[in-house]
C-alpha positions as CSV (number, residue, x, y, z in Angstrom):
1,M,4.1,-15.4,81.6
2,V,7.0,-17.3,80.1
3,D,8.0,-18.3,83.6
4,F,4.9,-20.5,83.8
5,S,5.9,-22.4,80.7
6,L,6.9,-26.1,80.9
7,T,7.7,-26.4,77.2
8,G,10.2,-29.2,76.6
9,K,9.7,-30.7,80.1
10,V,8.5,-34.1,81.1
11,A,6.1,-34.4,84.0
12,L,5.4,-37.7,85.9
13,V,2.0,-37.7,87.7
14,T,0.8,-40.5,89.9
15,G,-2.9,-41.2,90.1
16,A,-3.4,-39.4,86.8
17,S,-6.5,-41.1,85.5
18,R,-9.1,-39.2,87.5
19,G,-9.8,-36.6,90.0
20,L,-7.0,-34.3,91.2
21,G,-4.3,-36.2,89.3
22,R,-6.2,-35.9,86.0
23,A,-6.7,-32.2,86.4
24,M,-3.1,-31.6,87.3
25,A,-1.8,-33.8,84.4
26,V,-3.9,-31.8,82.0
27,A,-2.7,-28.5,83.5
28,L,0.9,-29.4,83.1
29,A,0.2,-30.4,79.5
30,Q,-1.5,-27.1,78.9
31,A,1.7,-25.4,80.2
32,G,3.7,-27.4,77.6
33,A,4.9,-30.5,79.4
34,D,4.8,-34.1,78.0
35,I,3.1,-36.4,80.6
36,V,3.8,-39.8,82.1
37,G,0.7,-40.9,83.9
38,V,0.8,-43.6,86.6
39,G,-2.0,-45.5,88.2
40,L,-4.0,-48.7,88.4
41,R,-5.5,-47.6,85.0
42,G,-2.7,-45.6,83.7
43,L,-3.9,-42.3,82.1
44,G,-7.3,-43.6,81.0
45,E,-9.3,-40.8,79.3
46,T,-6.8,-38.2,80.4
47,E,-4.6,-39.4,77.4
48,A,-7.1,-38.0,74.9
49,E,-7.1,-34.6,76.6
50,I,-3.3,-34.4,76.5
51,A,-3.2,-35.5,72.9
52,A,-5.7,-32.8,72.0
53,L,-3.2,-30.3,73.4
54,G,-0.5,-31.6,71.1
55,R,1.6,-33.1,73.9
56,R,3.1,-36.6,74.2
57,S,1.8,-38.9,76.9
58,V,2.7,-42.3,78.2
59,S,0.4,-44.4,80.3
60,L,2.0,-46.7,83.0
61,R,-0.1,-49.1,84.9
62,A,1.2,-49.8,88.4
63,D,-0.3,-50.7,91.8
64,L,1.7,-48.4,94.1
65,S,0.8,-50.4,97.1
66,R,3.2,-53.1,95.8
67,R,6.8,-52.3,96.3
68,E,8.1,-54.1,93.2
69,E,5.6,-52.3,90.9
70,A,6.3,-48.9,92.4
71,G,10.0,-49.6,92.1
72,A,9.7,-50.1,88.3
73,V,8.0,-46.8,87.6
74,A,11.0,-44.4,87.5
75,Q,13.0,-46.5,85.1
76,A,9.9,-47.0,82.9
77,A,9.1,-43.3,82.8
78,I,12.7,-42.3,81.9
79,A,12.9,-45.1,79.3
80,A,9.7,-43.9,77.7
81,L,10.3,-40.1,77.4
82,G,14.0,-39.8,78.2
83,R,13.9,-37.8,81.4
84,V,11.6,-36.6,84.2
85,D,11.8,-32.9,85.0
86,V,8.6,-32.6,87.2
87,L,7.3,-35.3,89.6
88,V,3.8,-35.0,91.1
89,N,3.2,-37.5,93.9
90,N,-0.6,-37.4,93.9
91,A,-1.9,-41.0,94.3
92,G,-3.4,-41.5,97.7
93,L,-5.8,-43.7,99.7
94,I,-8.0,-43.1,102.7
95,R,-9.6,-45.8,104.9
96,L,-12.1,-44.5,107.5
97,A,-12.5,-46.2,110.8
98,P,-12.3,-45.3,114.5
99,A,-8.8,-45.8,115.7
100,Q,-9.7,-48.6,118.0
101,D,-11.2,-50.5,115.0
102,H,-8.6,-49.6,112.3
103,S,-7.2,-52.8,110.9
104,M,-3.5,-53.2,110.4
105,E,-4.1,-54.3,106.9
106,D,-5.8,-51.0,106.0
107,F,-3.1,-49.1,108.0
108,D,-0.3,-50.7,106.0
109,T,-2.0,-50.3,102.7
110,V,-2.6,-46.5,103.2
111,L,0.9,-45.9,104.3
112,D,2.3,-48.0,101.4
113,V,0.4,-45.8,98.8
114,N,0.6,-42.5,100.6
115,L,4.1,-42.6,102.0
116,R,6.3,-45.5,101.0
117,A,5.5,-45.2,97.3
118,P,6.2,-41.4,97.2
119,F,9.5,-42.0,99.0
120,Q,10.5,-44.9,96.7
121,L,9.6,-43.1,93.5
122,T,11.0,-39.7,94.5
123,R,14.3,-41.3,95.6
124,D,14.7,-42.9,92.2
125,I,13.6,-39.8,90.2
126,A,15.8,-37.6,92.3
127,R,18.9,-39.5,91.3
128,Q,18.1,-38.6,87.7
129,M,17.3,-35.0,88.6
130,I,20.7,-34.7,90.3
131,A,22.4,-35.8,87.1
132,L,20.3,-33.4,85.0
133,G,21.1,-30.5,87.3
134,G,17.7,-29.9,88.8
135,G,13.9,-30.5,88.8
136,S,10.7,-29.8,90.6
137,I,8.9,-32.2,92.9
138,V,5.3,-31.6,94.1
139,N,3.8,-33.7,96.8
140,V,0.1,-33.7,97.3
141,C,-0.4,-33.4,101.0
142,S,-3.6,-32.3,102.7
143,V,-5.1,-30.0,105.3
144,Q,-4.8,-33.1,107.4
145,S,-1.0,-32.7,107.2
146,V,-1.5,-30.1,110.0
147,R,-4.7,-31.3,111.7
148,G,-5.6,-34.3,113.8
149,G,-8.5,-35.4,111.6
150,G,-11.0,-38.0,112.9
151,E,-11.4,-41.7,112.1
152,D,-8.7,-41.5,109.5
153,S,-5.5,-42.4,111.6
154,A,-3.5,-43.9,108.7
155,Y,-4.3,-41.1,106.3
156,V,-3.4,-38.4,108.8
157,A,-0.2,-40.1,109.8
158,S,0.8,-40.5,106.1
159,K,0.0,-36.9,105.2
160,H,1.9,-35.5,108.2
161,A,4.9,-37.6,107.2
162,L,4.7,-36.6,103.6
163,L,4.9,-32.9,104.6
164,G,7.9,-33.8,106.7
165,L,9.6,-35.5,103.7
166,T,8.8,-32.4,101.6
167,R,10.8,-30.2,104.0
168,A,13.6,-32.8,104.5
169,W,14.1,-33.3,100.7
170,A,14.0,-29.5,100.1
171,N,16.9,-29.1,102.4
172,E,18.8,-32.1,101.1
173,W,18.4,-31.6,97.4
174,G,18.3,-27.8,97.2
175,P,22.1,-27.7,96.4
176,Y,21.4,-29.9,93.4
177,G,18.8,-27.4,92.0
178,I,15.9,-29.6,93.0
179,R,12.9,-27.8,94.5
180,V,10.5,-29.8,96.6
181,N,7.1,-28.3,97.5
182,A,3.6,-29.5,98.5
183,I,0.0,-28.7,97.7
184,A,-2.5,-29.2,100.6
185,P,-6.0,-29.5,99.2
186,G,-8.9,-29.0,101.5
187,Y,-12.2,-30.8,101.2
188,M,-12.5,-31.7,97.5
189,V,-15.1,-33.3,95.3
190,T,-13.2,-36.6,94.5
191,D,-13.7,-40.3,94.8
192,N,-11.9,-40.2,98.2
193,T,-14.6,-38.1,99.7
194,A,-17.5,-39.9,98.1
195,T,-18.6,-41.7,101.3
196,L,-18.2,-38.6,103.4
197,R,-20.3,-36.5,100.9
198,K,-23.2,-38.9,101.4
199,N,-23.5,-37.5,105.0
200,Q,-25.5,-34.3,104.4
201,A,-25.0,-33.1,108.0
202,A,-21.2,-33.5,107.7
203,V,-21.2,-31.8,104.4
204,A,-23.2,-28.8,105.7
205,D,-20.9,-28.6,108.8
206,I,-17.7,-28.6,106.7
207,T,-19.0,-26.2,104.2
208,A,-20.0,-23.8,106.9
209,H,-16.3,-23.7,107.9
210,I,-15.1,-22.9,104.4
211,P,-15.0,-19.1,103.9
212,L,-15.4,-19.4,100.1
213,G,-18.6,-21.4,100.8
214,R,-17.9,-24.5,98.7
215,W,-15.9,-27.6,98.4
216,G,-12.9,-27.7,96.0
217,E,-13.0,-29.1,92.5
218,P,-10.1,-30.8,90.8
219,A,-9.7,-27.8,88.5
220,D,-8.8,-25.7,91.6
221,L,-5.4,-27.4,91.7
222,M,-4.5,-26.7,88.1
223,G,-3.0,-23.3,88.7
224,P,-1.1,-24.2,91.9
225,V,0.6,-27.3,90.4
226,V,1.8,-25.3,87.3
227,F,3.1,-22.6,89.6
228,L,5.0,-25.0,91.8
229,A,6.3,-27.0,88.8
230,S,7.5,-24.1,86.7
231,P,10.2,-21.4,87.0
232,A,7.5,-19.0,88.3
233,S,8.3,-20.4,91.7
234,A,12.1,-20.6,91.2
235,F,12.9,-19.3,94.7
236,I,10.3,-21.4,96.5
237,T,11.1,-24.7,98.1
238,G,10.0,-26.6,101.3
239,H,6.7,-24.8,101.1
240,M,3.2,-26.2,101.4
241,L,0.7,-24.2,99.3
242,V,-2.8,-24.6,100.9
243,A,-5.8,-24.8,98.5
244,D,-8.7,-25.1,100.9
245,G,-11.0,-22.2,100.3
246,G,-9.9,-20.7,103.7
247,Y,-10.8,-23.8,105.8
248,L,-7.7,-23.7,107.9
249,N,-8.2,-20.0,108.6
250,V,-11.4,-20.5,110.5
């Protein structure tokens, strides 16, 4: 089990104040990592959970839709805790609308948060990881990274592209000891699905296509993120680990 340990490591998690990001930040702290949490609200209540585990935490407030704020995150994280060994690009937005009605403002905002910010942050962190001799990057993709979706054009485009970046970076940075992988959650109980979950017919239809018979909870990503961040997955890179209850198998 020592291969799953992150003792002495520093993990940077975006969107760490709630939902999937909060669960993954706590999981990485449970594995021994100190945490830098990034988001509109920083770490929020997640900070207390991390402190209870005896780990250090730093809360950075940043609107990742703004290029200048996203651009300051890497330097601030390294200045705060000295290094970043694990980067989890989790923060994401979805804007639902039929394609013919999808505003360009919403399209640009979704791509800024879901794609441009991960590229900008990962580029900056990778420079430091190269100097350190390695690291682990985990991108939170989606089952929509390999599906067409519906009424979520910008989200689907961003998640397809993020999977492409995962594979490109794995090839490019592998020689530097940097592993780049992705987690693809299925339908999860989060703020992003709150509107969808009000549609009982849609919920019933989706659940019927999940072999495990339920939607995912944030805790369902705790094991996968520790696995991909830790030496337990030392020979895995360019991979997308699907956590969807079997949805894509149906």
